[in-house]
N, C-alpha and C positions, 0 to 999 in steps of 0.2 A: 606505063605499066601500072595497073590497078594494085591497090594494097591487098596483101593476103589477109583473109578474114579468119579471126580466131573467135571461137565461142567461149563466153564466160557464163557459167550458170550461177544463179544466186548472187548476181553482182550488186543487187540493191541491199544486201545484208551487210553486216558489220565488216567482215574481212574483205569481201568482194568490193565494197564501195571505197575502201582504202586502196585496194589493188588496182582498180581501173584507172584512176587518175595517174598513179605512179607509172603504170605500164604505157599509157598513151604518151606520157612525157619522155620516157626513156627509150621506147621502141617505136620510132616514127614510121616504120614501114608496114605497120599492121593496122587493120580495121578491127575493132572489137564489137562483137554482137553480144549484147547482154540479155540473156533469157532468164526472166524471174517471174515467179507466180505472184509476187507481192502478197505473201501471207502477212500476218501481223509483224513478222520480224524483218520484212523488206520495206524500205522507205526510199522513194525516188528523191526526196529532199537531200539524201546522203550523196546524190550525184548531180547536184545542181551545177557544179562547175564543169560538168561534162555534157550537159544536156544538148548544147548546140555545137559540140565538137564535130568537125567534119569526118573524123574516123571513128565515130561512136554511134551505134544504133541500139535502141532498146526495143525488146519484144516482150510483151506480157504473155506468159504461158507456163505450162506445167511440164517439167521434165518427164513425168510419167505418161504424157501424151505422145506415144511413139510415132504417130502419124505426123504430128507437128514437128517433132525433133528431126525426123527423116526429111521432111520437106525443107527445113531450114538448112540442113547439110547440103542438099541439092541446090537450093535457091542461091545460097551465099557461097557455095563451094568451100565449105569450112575446112581449114587445113590444120587446126589445132584446137585443143579444148583445155580450159581451166575449170575444173568441176568443183565449185564451192557449195552449190545448193544442197542444203541439208536441214532437217529438223535437228535442233541441237541443245534444247534445254532439258537437262536431266529430270527436273521435277515434273515437267510436262510429259516426259516419256513414262514416268511412273504412274501418273494419273490417267494417261491416255496413250498407250503405245502404238496404236494402229497407224497414225500419220508417219511415224518414224519408220515403220516397216515399209510403207508404200514409197515414201520419198527417198529414203536412204538406200533401200535395196532395189525396188522396182525402177526407180528413177535412174539410178546408176546403170542398171541393166539396159534400159532403153537408149541411153547415151552411148554405151559401149557398142551396142548392136548397130546403131546408126553410123558410128565411126568405122566399125569393121566393114560394113557394106559399102560405105562411100570411099574408103581408102584402099580396100584390099580386093584382089581378084580371087584369092583362095588362101587357105592357111599357109603362112610363110611366104606369101607372094603379094607384095604391095603393087598397086597400080602404078604404071609409069608416071613419074612426076609427083607422086605422093609419098615417096620414100622417107621424107623428113617429117611427115605429119606425126604429131605426138599428142597423147591424151594424158594430162596431168590431173591426178586425183588428190584432193586436199582432205586429209583425215586428222585424227586426234590421238593424243597419248592415252586416252581413256580405254582404248582397245586392249591395252596391256594389263588392265586391272589395277591393283594397288600394290604399293611398296611398303616394306618395313621402314625402320628409321634410317637405314643405310641402303646404298645401291642406287642405280640409275636404269631407266629404260633405254635399251639399245635396239637397233634394228633386228637383232637376233632374239630379243625377248619374246617368249611364248605369249600368244594372245590369251587373255583371261577376262573378257568383258563382264562387268557386274551390274549393268543397268540395261533396260531395253534400248536406250540411246546408244550406248557403247557397243551393244551386241549388233545393232543395225549397222553401225559404222564398220565394225569388224567384218560383217557380211559383205559390205560394199568393197572393202579392201581386198577380200578374197576373190570377188568377181573380177576386179581389175587385174589381179595376179593371174587368174585363170585365163583371161583373154590374151594376156601376153604369152603364157606358156602353151596354150592350146592353138591359138591362131597366129601368134607372132605379132600381135598388135603392139605398136610402140607406146608403152605406158611408163609412167613414173608415178610414185606415190610419196607424199610427205605427211608425216605424223607430227603434229605440233603440240606444244604445251599451251597453257591458258593464255589467251591473247587479251590485251587491254589496250586502250587508246581511244581516240576520237571516233564517234559514230556508233559506239556500242549500244545495243538495245537496252532500254531502261530496266528490264527485268534482271539483268546480270548483276553480279555482286558489286563491282566498283561503281557503276552508275547508281545503283540502289543506295549505297553508302552515302554518296554525294547528295543525292536527292533528299534522302531522309534527314541528313544533317542540316541541310540548308532550310528545310521546312520545319525544323525543330521536333521531328518525330523520333520515336525510338528506332535505333539502328539494329536490325535483327541479325544475330550471328548464330549459326547452327552449332548445337552441342557445346563443346568446351572451347571452340574457336581454334583448336590446335591442328585442324586438317591442313596439310601442306600442299602447295601447288608451286610449280615452276612457272614464272610469269614472263611473257614474251611481248614486247611492244609490237603493235600490229604492223607498222611499216617495216620493221626488221623482218617480220614473217613474210610480208609481201616480196621483199627483196630476195629472201631465200627461195620462195616459190618460183620466181622468175629465173633464178639461177639454176635450179634443178631442171626446169623445163628446157632451158637453153643447153646446159652442159652435163646434166645427169645421164647415167647409163640406163639404157632401156631395160625395163623390167625391175629396176632397183627401187628400194625404199630409202628415204632420207628423213631422219629425225631433225626437227627444228625446235630448239629450246633456248631460253634466255639466260641460263645459269643464274636464275634469280629465285631461289626457293624462299618462300615466305608462308607463314601460316596466316589464317584469316584474322587473328588478333593483330599481327604485325601490319597487315594490309589496312585494317580500319584505323590503327594508330597513325600510320603514315598519312593517310588521307585526312584524318581529323587535324593532324598537325599542320598540313598544308592549308587547309581551310581556315584554321585559327590565324595563320599568317596572312592569307590572301583575302579572306572575307570573314572577319571575326563575327561571332554571333552577337546579336543585339543585346542579349542577356549578359554578355561579358564572360560567360562560362565556356570552358573548353568543350568542343564538340564530342570528345570521347566519353563524356558523362552520359550521352544518349545511348550508348551501347547496351543492348539487352541480349540475353541468351535465350534461344528458342529450341524446341525439340529437334533433335538431329534428323536429317534426311534418312529415309530407309535405304540400307545398303550403301551408306556414304563411304566412298573410298578414302582411306586415311592420308595417303601421300602419293603424289606423282612427281617424278623428276626425270628430265630428258638428258640423255647423253648425245650431244650434237657433234661429237668428234668426227664422224664420217663426213658430214657436210663441210665442216671446217677444214679438215685436212685434204679431202679429195677435190672440193670445189672452191675452197678459199672464202667461204662465208664467215662473217663474224657479226654478232649483234652490235649495232652502233650505240644503242641506248643502254645505260645502266637502269636499274630499277628506280633510282632516285630521279634521274633526268626524265625518264619516260613517264613516271607518275606525275611529276610536276607539269609536263606538257599536257597530260590527260586532264588533270584537275583544272588547269587554265582553260582548256578547250570547253569543258562543261560549264565553267563559270561564264564564258563568253556566250554560251547558248542560253544562259539564264535558266538553268535547270531548276524546276520547282517540284 
């Protein structure tokens, strides 16, 4: 009996490249087909451990290429989707929003259409044998906008995206919702808080802090450094995604958060403290002396925080890493990579 093929989009990116090795190890009856355009944010070096895996296939291609996507569904008889592929850097969405509109909205649409046509005979009617096919969409807490000093984002929070990036992700969430309610497509969505961990692109906050510190450069922090985010270790996120795909209710959304609210000053102080311990500066000075404050990002949301109660109570998920254990693993991984 051949293995069932599952499509992973954007699997060479940060979260996808952590998810694929995990899924291959834990779910031995599936073949994973990784479709990735390999933009600047995708790196096949992130998947070196999977390159020769008998249940893994890589295809370079664009999710906006509807003809390619449709052909892959037919050729591999795809029975499930994990949709990671997205343009995701807020600063880039401010300076050039068009790629975010195309990839995050049009790309999601082409995937949903391919799944609908391959799995369904008509609205509300799955093809025989395709009843358990599921499309899981990975989204972000940024679709909810910003919070005051108190409160948490729940699955019932109204959408209020504030950047071209978050607006494009909100649009993709709504498309997934519409395909479930209109056609009966078996979909689930997860909205996560800020991820951190191995394999994250160098442009993001935590790798930037580590890289700048080790090279003795100024560490740039936006505004007053008091912007708060809820931080989620990437492998905990991957486990939550797999659980929602396995056991979540069709048409439902699940928030995945780490219960680790930290502002950017706390982040940089934690990382600098770990680097002081693990790789002290040649100057003998503490790394936090390199911190400098730069002009704040346009429309910078002040605080995000996720309420993951639904996922915890209904499906039994729980983050394995605390902020302290996860950040130590992260810094140690980057030190092993000799980040410069």
